[in-house]
C-alpha positions as a Markdown table, in Angstrom:
| # | Residue | x | y | z |
|---|---|---|---|---|
| 1 | Met | 90.0 | 85.0 | 105.3 |
| 2 | Ala | 89.9 | 87.5 | 102.5 |
| 3 | Asp | 92.0 | 86.9 | 99.3 |
| 4 | Pro | 94.7 | 89.5 | 99.1 |
| 5 | Val | 94.7 | 89.2 | 95.3 |
| 6 | Glu | 91.0 | 90.2 | 95.2 |
| 7 | Leu | 91.4 | 92.9 | 97.8 |
| 8 | Gly | 94.5 | 94.3 | 96.2 |
| 9 | Ala | 93.0 | 94.3 | 92.7 |
| 10 | Arg | 89.8 | 95.9 | 93.9 |
| 11 | Ala | 91.6 | 98.6 | 95.8 |
| 12 | Ala | 93.9 | 99.3 | 92.9 |
| 13 | Ala | 90.9 | 99.6 | 90.5 |
| 14 | Lys | 89.3 | 102.2 | 92.8 |
| 15 | Arg | 92.5 | 104.3 | 92.8 |
| 16 | Leu | 93.0 | 104.0 | 89.1 |
| 17 | Ile | 89.5 | 105.0 | 87.9 |
| 18 | Thr | 89.7 | 107.8 | 85.4 |
| 19 | Pro | 87.3 | 109.5 | 83.0 |
| 20 | His | 88.8 | 107.1 | 80.3 |
| 21 | Ala | 88.1 | 104.0 | 82.5 |
| 22 | Pro | 85.1 | 104.8 | 84.6 |
| 23 | Ala | 84.0 | 101.1 | 84.8 |
| 24 | Leu | 87.4 | 99.8 | 85.9 |
| 25 | Thr | 86.0 | 98.3 | 89.1 |
| 26 | Thr | 83.5 | 96.3 | 87.0 |
| 27 | Asp | 86.3 | 95.2 | 84.6 |
| 28 | Val | 88.4 | 94.0 | 87.5 |
| 29 | Glu | 85.4 | 92.0 | 88.9 |
| 30 | Val | 85.0 | 90.4 | 85.5 |
| 31 | Ala | 88.7 | 89.5 | 85.4 |
| 32 | Leu | 88.6 | 88.2 | 89.0 |
| 33 | His | 85.6 | 86.0 | 88.1 |
| 34 | Thr | 87.4 | 84.5 | 85.1 |
| 35 | Arg | 90.9 | 84.2 | 86.6 |
| 36 | Asp | 90.4 | 80.6 | 87.7 |
| 37 | Thr | 88.9 | 79.4 | 84.5 |
| 38 | Thr | 90.8 | 76.8 | 82.4 |
| 39 | Thr | 90.4 | 78.7 | 79.2 |
| 40 | Arg | 91.7 | 82.2 | 78.7 |
| 41 | Pro | 91.4 | 84.4 | 75.7 |
| 42 | Asp | 94.6 | 84.8 | 73.6 |
| 43 | Gln | 94.2 | 88.6 | 73.8 |
| 44 | Tyr | 92.1 | 90.8 | 76.0 |
| 45 | Ile | 90.3 | 93.8 | 74.5 |
| 46 | Asp | 89.9 | 97.2 | 76.1 |
| 47 | Pro | 88.6 | 98.1 | 78.6 |
| 48 | Ile | 88.6 | 94.7 | 80.2 |
| 49 | Ser | 92.3 | 94.3 | 79.4 |
| 50 | Leu | 93.1 | 96.9 | 82.1 |
| 51 | Gly | 91.1 | 94.9 | 84.6 |
| 52 | Ala | 92.8 | 91.7 | 83.5 |
| 53 | Leu | 96.2 | 93.4 | 83.8 |
| 54 | Ile | 95.4 | 94.6 | 87.4 |
| 55 | Val | 94.3 | 91.1 | 88.4 |
| 56 | Ser | 97.4 | 89.6 | 86.8 |
| 57 | Ile | 99.7 | 92.0 | 88.7 |
| 58 | Ala | 97.9 | 91.3 | 92.0 |
| 59 | Ser | 98.2 | 87.5 | 91.5 |
| 60 | Leu | 101.9 | 87.8 | 90.6 |
| 61 | Thr | 102.5 | 90.1 | 93.6 |
| 62 | Trp | 100.9 | 87.6 | 96.0 |
| 63 | Thr | 102.8 | 84.7 | 94.5 |
| 64 | Ile | 106.1 | 86.5 | 94.8 |
| 65 | Tyr | 105.3 | 87.8 | 98.3 |
| 66 | Asn | 104.7 | 84.3 | 99.5 |
| 67 | Asp | 107.9 | 83.0 | 97.8 |
| 68 | Leu | 109.9 | 85.7 | 99.5 |
| 69 | Arg | 108.3 | 85.1 | 102.9 |
| 70 | Lys | 109.8 | 81.6 | 102.9 |
| 71 | Ser | 113.2 | 83.1 | 103.6 |
| 72 | Asn | 112.2 | 86.4 | 105.2 |
| 73 | Pro | 108.9 | 86.7 | 107.2 |
| 74 | Thr | 108.6 | 90.4 | 106.3 |
| 75 | Pro | 110.1 | 90.9 | 102.8 |
| 76 | Pro | 110.8 | 94.6 | 101.9 |
| 77 | Pro | 108.2 | 95.9 | 99.5 |
| 78 | Glu | 111.0 | 97.0 | 97.2 |
| 79 | Ala | 112.1 | 93.4 | 96.8 |
| 80 | Val | 108.6 | 92.3 | 95.9 |
| 81 | Thr | 108.2 | 95.2 | 93.5 |
| 82 | Arg | 111.6 | 94.5 | 91.8 |
| 83 | Arg | 110.7 | 90.8 | 91.3 |
| 84 | Val | 107.2 | 91.6 | 90.1 |
| 85 | Arg | 108.6 | 94.0 | 87.5 |
| 86 | Val | 111.2 | 91.5 | 86.3 |
| 87 | Gln | 108.5 | 88.8 | 85.9 |
| 88 | Leu | 106.2 | 91.2 | 84.1 |
| 89 | Asp | 109.0 | 92.1 | 81.6 |
| 90 | Arg | 109.5 | 88.4 | 81.0 |
| 91 | Leu | 105.8 | 87.6 | 80.6 |
| 92 | Asp | 105.1 | 90.2 | 78.0 |
| 93 | Thr | 101.9 | 91.3 | 79.8 |
| 94 | Pro | 99.2 | 93.0 | 77.8 |
| 95 | Gln | 99.5 | 96.7 | 77.4 |
| 96 | Ala | 95.8 | 97.3 | 78.0 |
| 97 | Gly | 95.7 | 100.2 | 75.5 |
| 98 | Ile | 97.4 | 102.5 | 78.0 |
| 99 | Ser | 100.5 | 104.6 | 77.8 |
| 100 | Pro | 103.8 | 103.3 | 79.3 |
| 101 | Ala | 103.5 | 105.9 | 82.1 |
| 102 | Glu | 99.9 | 104.8 | 82.9 |
| 103 | Arg | 101.0 | 101.1 | 82.9 |
| 104 | Glu | 103.8 | 101.9 | 85.4 |
| 105 | Arg | 101.4 | 103.7 | 87.6 |
| 106 | Cys | 99.0 | 100.7 | 87.4 |
| 107 | Ile | 101.8 | 98.3 | 88.4 |
| 108 | Asp | 102.9 | 100.5 | 91.3 |
| 109 | Ile | 99.4 | 101.0 | 92.7 |
| 110 | Thr | 98.4 | 97.3 | 92.3 |
| 111 | Ile | 101.6 | 96.1 | 94.0 |
| 112 | Glu | 101.1 | 98.6 | 96.8 |
| 113 | Glu | 97.4 | 97.7 | 97.3 |
| 114 | Thr | 98.1 | 93.9 | 97.2 |
| 115 | Leu | 100.8 | 94.2 | 99.8 |
| 116 | Asn | 98.6 | 96.5 | 102.0 |
| 117 | Ser | 95.8 | 93.9 | 101.8 |
| 118 | Ala | 98.2 | 91.1 | 102.8 |
| 119 | Ala | 99.5 | 93.1 | 105.8 |
| 120 | Gln | 96.0 | 94.1 | 106.9 |
| 121 | Asn | 94.8 | 90.5 | 106.8 |
| 122 | Gly | 97.9 | 89.0 | 108.4 |
| 123 | Asp | 98.0 | 86.4 | 105.7 |
| 124 | Glu | 100.5 | 83.6 | 105.9 |
| 125 | Pro | 102.2 | 82.2 | 102.8 |
| 126 | Thr | 100.3 | 79.4 | 101.2 |
């Protein structure tokens, strides 16, 4: 079965491509490839940092979605979004060299696409 984190991150990257980040899909692929490594850089550099941010948000979304499904088989997307945002605020996620408005858009789209991927695949919590 397909990984909702990968599917969500890839779908978000496609929606977030701009003239300023034309290689975003490639950056996300790099971030996906390195997400399971034991060593991580202390700080990401642009433009890869945006790809890393997307993968981080997708991973966090999937984790929170699975946690919420333990008490509610179909958690409302708003509940997932709220918890993701709280966690991101606590984690001090990289800004990826983007404006606060662009960061918010990136968060919204990545959460939406990750939840869409989970729903389309009928994935169960792990």
